[in-house]
C-alpha positions as CSV (number, residue, x, y, z in Angstrom):
1,M,-4.7,-17.1,-40.2
2,R,-4.2,-14.0,-42.2
3,A,-6.4,-11.0,-42.7
4,V,-7.3,-10.7,-46.3
5,S,-5.9,-7.4,-47.8
6,G,-3.4,-7.2,-44.9
7,G,-5.9,-5.7,-42.4
8,T,-8.9,-3.5,-42.1
9,Q,-9.8,0.0,-41.2
10,T,-13.5,-0.9,-40.5
11,H,-15.4,-2.9,-38.0
12,L,-15.2,-6.0,-40.1
13,A,-12.3,-8.4,-40.8
14,L,-12.1,-11.0,-43.5
15,I,-9.8,-13.8,-42.4
16,D,-8.3,-16.6,-44.6
17,V,-8.4,-19.8,-42.6
18,R,-6.8,-22.2,-45.1
19,A,-3.5,-22.2,-43.3
20,L,-5.2,-23.8,-40.3
21,G,-6.3,-26.7,-42.5
22,V,-10.0,-26.0,-42.2
23,T,-12.7,-24.4,-44.3
24,G,-14.7,-21.4,-43.4
25,K,-17.7,-23.6,-42.8
26,E,-15.7,-25.7,-40.3
27,A,-14.3,-22.6,-38.6
28,D,-17.8,-21.2,-38.3
29,E,-19.2,-24.4,-36.8
30,R,-16.3,-24.8,-34.4
31,C,-16.5,-21.2,-33.2
32,G,-20.3,-21.6,-32.8
33,A,-19.8,-24.6,-30.6
34,A,-17.5,-22.5,-28.4
35,G,-20.0,-19.7,-28.0
36,I,-18.4,-17.4,-30.6
37,T,-20.6,-15.9,-33.4
38,L,-19.0,-15.2,-36.7
39,N,-19.7,-16.5,-40.2
40,K,-18.1,-18.3,-43.1
41,N,-17.3,-15.9,-46.0
42,S,-15.7,-16.3,-49.4
43,I,-12.4,-14.6,-49.9
44,P,-11.2,-13.1,-53.2
45,Y,-10.6,-15.9,-55.8
46,D,-11.9,-18.5,-53.4
47,P,-11.4,-22.0,-54.8
48,L,-14.2,-23.3,-52.5
49,A,-17.9,-23.2,-53.1
50,P,-19.9,-20.3,-51.4
51,S,-21.5,-22.9,-49.1
52,V,-18.1,-23.9,-47.8
53,T,-15.7,-21.0,-48.3
54,S,-12.0,-20.4,-47.3
55,G,-12.6,-17.6,-45.0
56,I,-14.5,-16.2,-42.0
57,R,-15.9,-12.7,-41.4
58,V,-15.5,-11.2,-37.9
59,G,-17.3,-8.1,-36.8
60,T,-16.6,-5.9,-33.7
61,P,-19.8,-3.7,-33.3
62,S,-21.3,-5.8,-30.6
63,V,-18.2,-6.1,-28.4
64,T,-17.2,-2.5,-28.8
65,T,-20.7,-1.4,-27.9
66,Q,-20.3,-3.5,-24.7
67,G,-17.1,-1.5,-23.9
68,M,-14.4,-3.9,-25.0
69,G,-11.2,-2.5,-26.3
70,T,-7.8,-3.5,-27.8
71,K,-6.9,-5.8,-24.9
72,E,-10.2,-7.7,-25.2
73,M,-9.8,-7.9,-29.0
74,K,-6.6,-9.7,-28.5
75,T,-8.3,-12.1,-26.1
76,I,-11.1,-12.6,-28.6
77,A,-8.6,-13.4,-31.4
78,S,-7.0,-16.0,-29.2
79,L,-10.4,-17.5,-28.4
80,I,-11.3,-17.7,-32.1
81,S,-7.9,-19.3,-32.9
82,R,-8.3,-21.9,-30.1
83,A,-11.9,-22.7,-31.1
84,I,-10.8,-23.4,-34.6
85,T,-7.6,-25.4,-33.9
86,K,-8.8,-27.2,-30.7
87,P,-12.5,-28.1,-31.3
88,E,-12.2,-30.6,-28.4
89,S,-11.8,-27.6,-26.1
90,A,-15.2,-26.0,-27.1
91,K,-16.7,-26.3,-23.6
92,E,-13.7,-24.7,-21.9
93,I,-13.5,-21.9,-24.5
94,S,-17.3,-21.3,-24.1
95,A,-16.8,-20.8,-20.4
96,E,-14.1,-18.2,-21.1
97,V,-16.4,-16.5,-23.6
98,A,-19.1,-16.3,-21.0
99,Q,-16.7,-14.9,-18.4
100,L,-15.6,-12.2,-20.8
101,C,-19.2,-11.3,-21.7
102,K,-20.1,-11.2,-18.0
103,A,-17.4,-8.6,-17.4
104,F,-18.9,-6.4,-20.2
105,P,-22.7,-6.8,-19.9
106,V,-24.9,-5.6,-22.7
107,Y,-27.2,-3.9,-20.1
108,P,-25.0,-3.0,-17.2
109,E,-26.6,-2.5,-13.8
110,N,-26.4,1.0,-12.4
């Protein structure tokens, strides 16, 4: 996977997934099955239809609001990569996602 435009300075990243042999739609569906929310997104000069796409868009506002930082972002990137390349592991990845979210609850108890 590669970040379109070489990276981002915002809370959003547009990722070209063609090198993984999948479409944006497939990547979106595989991540969804693993408990990861992102969405398919067209990339510049995308050869695929908008309903299929060659990319995904990943946002960080939710996880940063929960207190996650650089270390967790690396974990999340790994989970996304595994969800896309190993769809047969969706259940295991989903359990890891749940464990990470449990460590950073939306509404922490006092």
